[in-house]
C-alpha positions, 0 to 999 in steps of 0.5 A, a space after each residue: 501559478 502564472 499571472 493569468 491564473 493568479 488574477 483569475 483566482 482573485 476574481 473567482 475568489 470575490 465571485 465565490 465570496 458573494 455566492 456563499 455569503 448571506 446568512 451563512 448559507 449558500 445562495 441558490 444554485 447558479 448556472 455554472 456556464 456563466 462562471 469562469 474556470 477559476 470560480 468553478 474550481 474554487 467551488 470544488 475546493 470549498 466542497 472538499 474543505 467543508 463537506 464530508 462527501 465529495 460527490 459535489 466537489 467531483 461535479 465541479 472539477 468535472 465541469 471545469 474539464 467540460 467547460 474549459 477543456 484546454 485550460 490550465 484549470 482543467 489539467 488541475 481539476 482532473 488531478 483534484 477529481 482523482 483526489 476527491 474520489 479517493 477522499 470519498 473512498 471511491 477507489 476504482 474511480 480514483 484509480 481510473 481518473 489518476 490513470 487518465 491524468 497520467 495518460 494525458 499529462 505524462 510529463 506534468 509535475 503532478 503525474 508523480 502525484 497521480 501515480 502516487 494516488 493510483 498506488 494508494 487506491 490499491 494500498 488503502 484497500 488492503 485491509 478490506 479484502 480479507 484473504 484476497 492478496 490480489 490488491 496487495 500485489 497490485 499495491 506493491 507493483 504501483 508503489 514500486 513504480 512511484 519509487 522507481 520513476 520518482 525516486 527523489 520525490 516526497 511521494 517516493 519516500 512515503 511509497 517506500 514506507 507503504 511498500 514495506 508495510 504491504 510487503 509485511 502484510 503479505 507475509 502476515 497473511 501467509 502466517 495466518 494461513 500457516 497457523 490455521 493449518 498447523 492448528 488443525 494438524 495439516 502439517 504439510 500445508 502449514 510447512 508450505 506457508 511458512 516456507 514462503 515466508 522464509 524464502 520470499 519475505 526474508 526482510 519482514 518481521 515474521 521470519 522468526 516465527 515462521 522458523 519456530 513454526 517450521 520446528 513445530 511442524 517438522 518435529 510433529 512429522 518426525 522430520 528431525 533433520 529439518 527441525 534442527 536446521 530450522 532451529 539452527 537458522 533461527 539461532 543464527 539470525 534471531 538468538 535473542 528472540 522468544 521464538 528461539 527460546 521456544 524452539 530450543 526448548 522444543 528441540 532439547 526436550 527431544 534430546 536434539 539441538 539446533 544444527 544444520 543437518 541433511 540436504 533439504 531446502 532449509 539446509 541450502 538456506 542455512 548455507 546461504 546464511 553462513 555465507 552471508 547471502 541471506 537477509 
């Protein structure tokens, strides 16, 4: 922070202290146009610290932009608006404001944080959207942008963790729908969902169960080659899991055993496993 901003901060702090002193209550509403940028900015910070709601903080930061549009404080106020919107769970406004910062100040240090906030605005909505996967895909894309553009930042490290969780979330949704179909004996529809997990979400924790469900579904359809191959992949990669034990019991109960057979998509996956090109 430059010397001028530090000095303004000290002066603004004194003014702010006078404004909020007296019987522990705020003084009467003042005309913000009579205040300097630092004081208005600090009013916004105080609102974020002391209030459960962020609307007033957003208004203060917006006033800094309006009254002092070309100042360093305006730049800082813009990123704080994005943060305040996110804190208030107004994700669309947070996203729009973060994008405005990125467009206006692409070379600034806080551009990385703006990109991260934009990604969070998608990520934090994942559990709110039910079976709609659109925001999860957008979260993955935005998190990937943070990871690729700012690889050495703390934001990238956090984005990597959230990317893995979002990726796992997509696989979990596929499994949920697949189980739904399997329970209702819509075997082909179930297989399609479990196949997506095996082929596209190999690094997630859901692959062992997906392979076991494939054994169940294929056996129900009488497609023993595919069931045996799914069991073989499961045994090759996840032999110590309960899913493999259950699949092994299903197969041996019908006089079968886990082994690669035929030339289905699973047989191709099995050959990749043997060559070490899968997972």
